[in-house]
C-alpha positions as CSV (number, residue, x, y, z in Angstrom):
1,X,94.0,120.9,88.7
2,X,93.0,120.4,92.3
3,X,94.2,117.4,94.3
4,X,94.7,116.3,97.9
5,X,98.0,115.0,99.3
6,X,97.1,112.7,102.2
7,X,99.4,111.8,105.1
8,X,100.5,108.2,106.0
9,X,101.0,106.0,109.0
10,X,103.7,103.3,109.5
11,X,101.8,100.5,111.2
12,X,105.2,98.8,111.5
13,X,108.6,100.3,111.1
14,X,111.6,98.0,111.4
15,X,114.9,99.9,111.1
16,X,118.1,98.0,110.4
17,X,121.7,99.0,111.1
18,X,123.0,101.4,108.5
19,X,126.2,99.4,108.3
20,X,124.3,97.1,106.0
21,X,124.6,99.8,103.3
22,X,127.5,101.8,101.9
23,X,125.5,105.0,101.3
24,X,124.9,105.9,104.9
25,X,121.2,105.1,104.8
26,X,119.3,102.5,106.8
27,X,117.4,99.6,105.4
28,X,113.7,99.6,106.4
29,X,110.8,97.2,106.4
30,X,107.5,98.9,107.0
31,X,103.8,98.5,106.4
32,X,102.6,101.9,105.4
33,X,99.0,103.0,105.0
34,X,97.7,106.4,103.6
35,X,95.2,108.1,105.9
36,X,92.1,110.1,104.9
37,X,93.0,113.1,107.0
38,X,94.8,115.4,107.4
39,X,95.7,116.1,103.8
40,X,97.4,119.0,102.1
41,X,95.6,120.6,99.2
42,X,97.3,121.6,95.9
43,X,96.0,123.8,93.0
44,X,98.3,123.4,90.0
45,X,98.1,125.5,86.8
46,X,100.3,124.5,83.8
47,X,100.9,126.3,80.5
48,X,103.4,126.3,77.8
49,X,106.4,128.7,78.0
50,X,108.2,130.2,75.1
51,X,111.8,130.0,76.3
52,X,112.5,128.4,79.7
53,X,110.7,126.6,82.4
54,X,109.3,128.6,85.3
55,X,108.1,127.1,88.6
56,X,106.1,129.3,91.0
57,X,105.2,127.9,94.4
58,X,103.1,129.7,97.0
59,X,102.1,128.3,100.4
60,X,99.9,129.3,103.3
61,X,102.6,128.4,105.8
62,X,105.2,131.2,105.8
63,X,107.7,129.0,107.6
64,X,108.1,126.7,104.6
65,X,110.4,127.5,101.7
66,X,108.9,128.1,98.3
67,X,112.0,127.4,96.3
68,X,114.0,124.2,95.5
69,X,114.2,123.4,99.2
70,X,110.6,122.5,99.0
71,X,109.8,118.9,97.8
72,X,106.8,120.0,95.8
73,X,108.9,122.5,93.9
74,X,111.7,119.9,93.3
75,X,109.2,117.4,92.0
76,X,108.0,119.8,89.4
77,X,111.6,120.6,88.4
78,X,112.6,116.9,88.2
79,X,109.6,116.1,86.0
80,X,109.9,119.0,83.6
81,X,113.7,118.4,83.3
82,X,112.9,114.8,82.3
83,X,110.5,115.7,79.5
84,X,112.8,118.6,78.5
85,X,110.1,121.0,77.4
86,X,109.7,124.6,78.7
87,X,106.5,125.1,80.8
88,X,105.2,127.5,83.4
89,X,103.9,125.7,86.5
90,X,102.1,127.5,89.3
91,X,101.6,125.5,92.5
92,X,99.5,126.8,95.3
93,X,100.1,124.6,98.4
94,X,97.7,124.7,101.4
95,X,99.4,122.8,104.3
96,X,97.3,120.9,106.7
97,X,99.7,118.1,107.6
98,X,102.1,119.2,110.4
99,X,105.8,119.3,109.5
100,X,108.4,117.1,111.3
101,X,105.5,114.9,112.5
102,X,106.4,111.6,110.8
103,X,103.3,111.8,108.6
104,X,105.1,112.3,105.3
105,X,103.4,115.6,104.3
106,X,106.2,116.9,102.2
107,X,106.7,113.6,100.5
108,X,103.0,113.4,99.7
109,X,103.1,116.9,98.2
110,X,105.9,115.8,95.9
111,X,104.1,112.7,94.8
112,X,100.9,114.8,94.2
113,X,102.9,117.1,91.9
114,X,104.3,114.2,90.0
115,X,100.9,112.6,89.5
116,X,99.4,115.9,88.5
117,X,102.1,116.7,85.9
118,X,101.9,113.1,84.5
119,X,98.1,113.5,84.2
120,X,98.5,116.8,82.3
121,X,101.0,115.2,79.9
122,X,98.8,112.1,79.3
123,X,101.0,109.7,81.3
124,X,104.1,110.5,79.2
125,X,106.3,109.1,81.9
126,X,105.7,105.4,82.7
127,X,105.1,104.3,86.2
128,X,108.5,102.7,86.8
129,X,110.3,105.8,85.7
130,X,108.0,108.0,87.8
131,X,108.8,105.8,90.8
132,X,112.5,106.3,90.2
133,X,112.0,110.1,90.1
134,X,110.1,109.9,93.3
135,X,112.8,107.8,95.0
136,X,115.4,110.4,94.1
137,X,113.3,113.1,95.8
138,X,113.0,111.3,99.1
139,X,112.5,107.9,100.7
140,X,108.7,108.3,101.4
141,X,107.7,109.8,98.0
142,X,107.3,106.5,96.1
143,X,104.8,105.1,98.5
144,X,102.4,107.9,97.9
145,X,102.4,107.1,94.1
146,X,100.9,103.6,95.0
147,X,97.7,105.2,96.4
148,X,97.1,102.2,98.6
149,X,98.7,100.3,101.6
150,X,102.2,99.1,100.8
151,X,105.1,97.2,102.2
152,X,108.1,99.6,101.9
153,X,111.6,98.1,101.9
154,X,115.3,99.0,101.4
155,X,115.6,102.8,102.0
156,X,112.1,103.4,100.6
157,X,112.5,102.7,96.9
158,X,111.1,99.1,97.0
159,X,107.3,99.5,97.1
160,X,105.1,96.4,97.2
161,X,101.3,96.8,97.1
162,X,99.5,94.3,99.4
163,X,98.1,91.2,97.8
164,X,95.1,91.3,100.1
165,X,92.5,93.9,101.1
166,X,93.3,95.7,104.3
167,X,90.0,96.4,106.2
168,X,89.3,100.0,107.2
169,X,90.5,101.0,110.6
170,X,89.9,104.1,112.7
171,X,91.8,106.2,115.2
172,X,92.9,109.6,116.4
173,X,95.9,111.7,115.5
174,X,97.6,114.0,118.0
175,X,100.4,116.4,117.3
176,X,101.9,118.1,120.3
177,X,102.1,121.9,119.6
178,X,105.5,123.3,118.9
179,X,107.2,119.9,118.8
180,X,108.9,118.6,115.7
181,X,111.3,115.6,115.4
182,X,114.1,115.9,112.9
183,X,114.4,112.6,111.0
184,X,118.2,112.7,111.1
185,X,118.1,113.2,114.8
186,X,115.7,110.3,115.3
187,X,118.1,108.0,113.3
188,X,121.0,109.3,115.4
189,X,119.2,108.4,118.6
190,X,118.7,104.9,117.2
191,X,122.3,104.5,116.1
192,X,123.4,105.5,119.6
193,X,121.8,102.4,121.2
194,X,124.4,99.8,121.7
195,X,123.8,96.4,120.2
196,X,120.3,97.4,119.2
197,X,118.2,94.6,117.6
198,X,115.9,95.7,114.8
199,X,112.2,94.8,115.0
200,X,110.6,92.0,113.0
201,X,107.1,93.2,113.2
202,X,106.4,93.9,109.5
203,X,106.5,90.3,108.3
204,X,104.6,89.1,111.4
205,X,101.8,91.6,111.1
206,X,101.5,91.0,107.3
207,X,101.2,87.3,107.9
208,X,98.5,87.8,110.5
209,X,96.6,90.2,108.3
210,X,96.6,87.7,105.4
211,X,95.1,85.1,107.7
212,X,92.6,87.6,109.2
213,X,89.6,86.4,107.2
214,X,90.0,82.9,108.7
215,X,89.7,84.2,112.3
216,X,87.0,85.8,114.3
217,X,89.3,88.7,115.5
218,X,88.6,92.1,113.9
219,X,91.2,94.3,112.3
220,X,91.4,96.8,115.2
221,X,92.0,94.0,117.8
222,X,94.6,92.5,115.5
223,X,96.4,95.8,114.9
224,X,96.4,96.5,118.6
225,X,98.8,93.6,119.2
226,X,100.7,93.8,116.0
227,X,101.7,97.4,115.3
228,X,105.3,98.4,116.2
229,X,107.8,101.2,115.6
230,X,111.6,100.9,116.3
231,X,111.8,104.7,116.9
232,X,109.3,104.7,119.8
233,X,111.7,103.9,122.7
234,X,114.3,106.5,121.8
235,X,112.0,109.3,120.6
236,X,109.7,109.1,123.6
237,X,112.7,109.2,125.9
238,X,114.2,112.3,124.1
239,X,111.0,114.3,123.5
240,X,108.8,114.7,126.7
241,X,106.0,116.4,124.8
242,X,105.7,113.4,122.5
243,X,105.8,111.0,125.4
244,X,103.0,113.0,127.1
245,X,100.8,112.7,124.0
246,X,101.5,109.0,123.8
247,X,100.6,108.4,127.5
248,X,97.5,110.6,127.3
249,X,96.2,108.7,124.3
250,X,96.6,105.4,126.2
251,X,94.9,106.9,129.3
252,X,92.0,108.2,127.2
253,X,91.2,104.6,126.2
254,X,92.9,103.9,122.8
255,X,93.4,100.3,122.0
256,X,97.1,101.2,121.3
257,X,99.2,104.3,120.9
258,X,101.8,104.4,118.1
259,X,104.5,106.9,117.2
260,X,104.0,108.1,113.6
261,X,107.2,107.5,111.6
262,X,110.1,109.1,113.5
263,X,107.6,111.4,115.3
264,X,106.4,113.8,116.6
265,X,102.7,112.9,115.9
266,X,101.1,110.0,117.7
267,X,98.3,107.8,116.5
268,X,95.7,106.3,118.8
269,X,94.0,103.1,117.5
270,X,90.2,102.9,118.2
271,X,87.5,100.2,117.8
272,X,85.5,102.3,115.4
273,X,84.5,105.9,114.5
274,X,82.4,106.4,117.6
275,X,85.2,105.3,119.8
276,X,87.4,107.8,117.9
277,X,85.0,110.6,118.6
278,X,85.0,109.8,122.3
279,X,88.8,110.1,122.4
280,X,88.8,113.4,120.5
281,X,86.4,114.8,123.1
282,X,88.9,113.9,125.8
283,X,92.1,114.9,124.1
284,X,91.0,118.3,122.6
285,X,91.1,119.7,126.1
286,X,94.9,119.0,126.2
287,X,96.0,119.4,122.5
288,X,95.3,121.9,119.8
289,X,95.8,119.4,117.0
290,X,93.5,116.3,117.4
291,X,91.6,114.7,114.5
292,X,89.8,111.6,113.7
293,X,91.5,109.5,111.0
294,X,90.8,106.3,109.0
295,X,92.7,104.4,106.4
296,X,92.1,106.1,103.1
297,X,90.3,104.9,100.0
298,X,91.7,105.6,96.5
299,X,89.2,108.4,96.1
300,X,91.4,110.6,98.3
301,X,93.9,110.7,95.5
302,X,91.4,111.9,92.8
303,X,92.6,114.7,90.6
304,X,89.9,117.3,89.7
305,X,90.2,119.6,86.7
306,X,89.5,123.2,87.5
């Protein structure tokens, strides 16, 4: 099987005080949208095994582990353990999504493996159980099973598909070379802010998007004044390279710059694809990773039989 594992963008990301929970995690409220690019690529081969399960993961990025420290490997292990049958699974992972960039690349890989295995086994595992598997693997994994824009709540396990169609929007994605932001460090920076008030942008933006059809404003103009990320202030202050990318995207003419997740990638919202191309021409002089992106259609999640 061949399938792509697209990245995501958090159009809003409201992070609440972790004291609200007893497990050390933070409650979140976020509008998350899969993007068409960049996307990792996976080739997966499955066959019966006579005695015990064997998982073999190879990857083009030598810096990434290929054992149970890798989410794609763990996803296969969790699924095969659940169905309790011995199989040999070979996964070839071609990474295109930068690591520690806030784009959910590893989580998308894990969700892709779960979807591929469940397809092979004729949907043996129902969707609710598959979502629980995904949640145990990581906070962002369940949202990629939805294959559409979602509202993500709690610590990531509550996934609600939107009850309206989100119009396609365009932008550019910049990743400053050699800069990664550790998610635990980003949360530690937030927790260090005294008397911090969490954002309320998710509900506000969702309400405006629901009413969008009744107004003359287009989706790009609406998003330009509605997107928000609680991590922005602390991450931009702590990571000068990320702050530079953010500032240069604004200077290049984006409608709005937005930190991706907990960073380090930065999204620049544009009016349309032509505007995105203009920004790419400006920004490629300064950054090695610059690409045009748009909100993804369900086709990007299609599984091809090899």
